[in-house]
N, C-alpha and C positions, 0 to 999 in steps of 0.2 A: 501494751507490755513495755516495760522499761528495759534498758540495755546497759550492760557494762561491757566496754571494749578494751581488750588487751592487745597491744600490737608490738611486734618485734621481740617476742620472747625467744632468745637465741641460746643455743648450746651446740656442742659438737657431738654428732652421733655417728654411728657406723652402719647406716642404712644404705642399701643399694645392691644391685645384682652382680657387680664386678668385685673381684677379690680385693683389689687395691682400695675400694670404697670402704669395705669392711675392716681392712687392715689399718688404713691411714685415718679414716674418719673425715668429716667435713662439717661445716656449719649448716644447721637447719634453723629456720626462723618460723615461728608460729604466731598467727593472729587468731584471737578467739572473741566472738561476740556472745555474751551470756544474756539470754532473754529471761527476765525475771520481774516479778513485781516487788519493787523495793520501797513501796509507799509506807509500810510499817517501820522499816529501817529509818527512813527519812523522818517519820513522825517521832520515833523514840530515840533516834540517834544511837541505835544499838546494832552492832555488827552481827548479832545472832540472827537477825531478820533478813539478811542478804547473803549473797555468794561472796566469800572472802577471796578477793581477787589475788591476794598474795599467795594464798594456798593453791589457787588454781594455777598460777604461774609456776609454783614449785611442782605441782603435779605434772604439768606439760613438760618441764625440764627433765623430770625423772623418766618420762617415756622417750624423749629425745635421746637421752644418754643411756637408756636401758637396752633391752634385748634388741639386737639388730634385726631389721626386717628387710625384705627385698624391695618392697614398693612403698613410696611415700603415701599412696592411697591407703595402705593398711595402717600406716602411722596416723594419718588423719582420722580415720574411723575409730581407732583405739582411743585417741585423744578425746574425740567427741563423745563417744559412748561412756568413757570414764567420768568425764565431767558431768554428763547427765545423771549418772549413777550416784556420784559422790557429792554433788553440790546442789544448793537450792536454786535450780534453774528449771524453767519450763521447756527451753529449747536452747540450742547452741549451734553457732556456725564456726567452723574451724578451717583455716587456710594454712597449709604447710608450704613453705617456700624452700626450694633447693637451689640456692643461687650459684653453687659450684658444680652443678650437674655435669657429668662427663658427656658433653655435647660437642661435636666437631665443628660447629659453625658459631660465629658470634651470637650471643643472646644475653638478655638482661636478667632473667629469672625463669624458673619453672615453678608453678604452683598447682596444688590440687585443693579443692574446697568441698566440704561436706556440710550438711544441715541434718541435725537430729533433733527430735522433740519427743516429749513424753506422749505415750498413747492415751 
C-alpha cells in the first residue's frame, strides 16, 4: 500500500473541557497518513486516481476550526472517519497534537492517534 503523509496541518480551534479553552481557542496540529494505491495516478499522472491531499488538508482544517469538542480523541476520530468516507483511501492514521494543553507541569506536546480502515 502506498502512503501520502501530511504533517503539521495547523489551525486554531476551540476544543477542550475548560471554559477558557472554548472561549479563547488554541492551536491544534494534525498529521495524517493516507494509505492508498496510487499506482494508476502515477501511471496516468492524473489527480483523479489519488487522494487530493490539498482537499484533505482543507477538510482537516474545517474540523479543527469547526464545532468545539471536549476531547481531542473525539476530534481525531471525526477527522479519520471523515477522510475515510470522503477520499480515495483504504486506511488512514491521524495524530492530533495539542501543544498548548492546559497542563500544570512543563511538557512538550500532547497527542492522540487513531487508525481507521475500510471494512
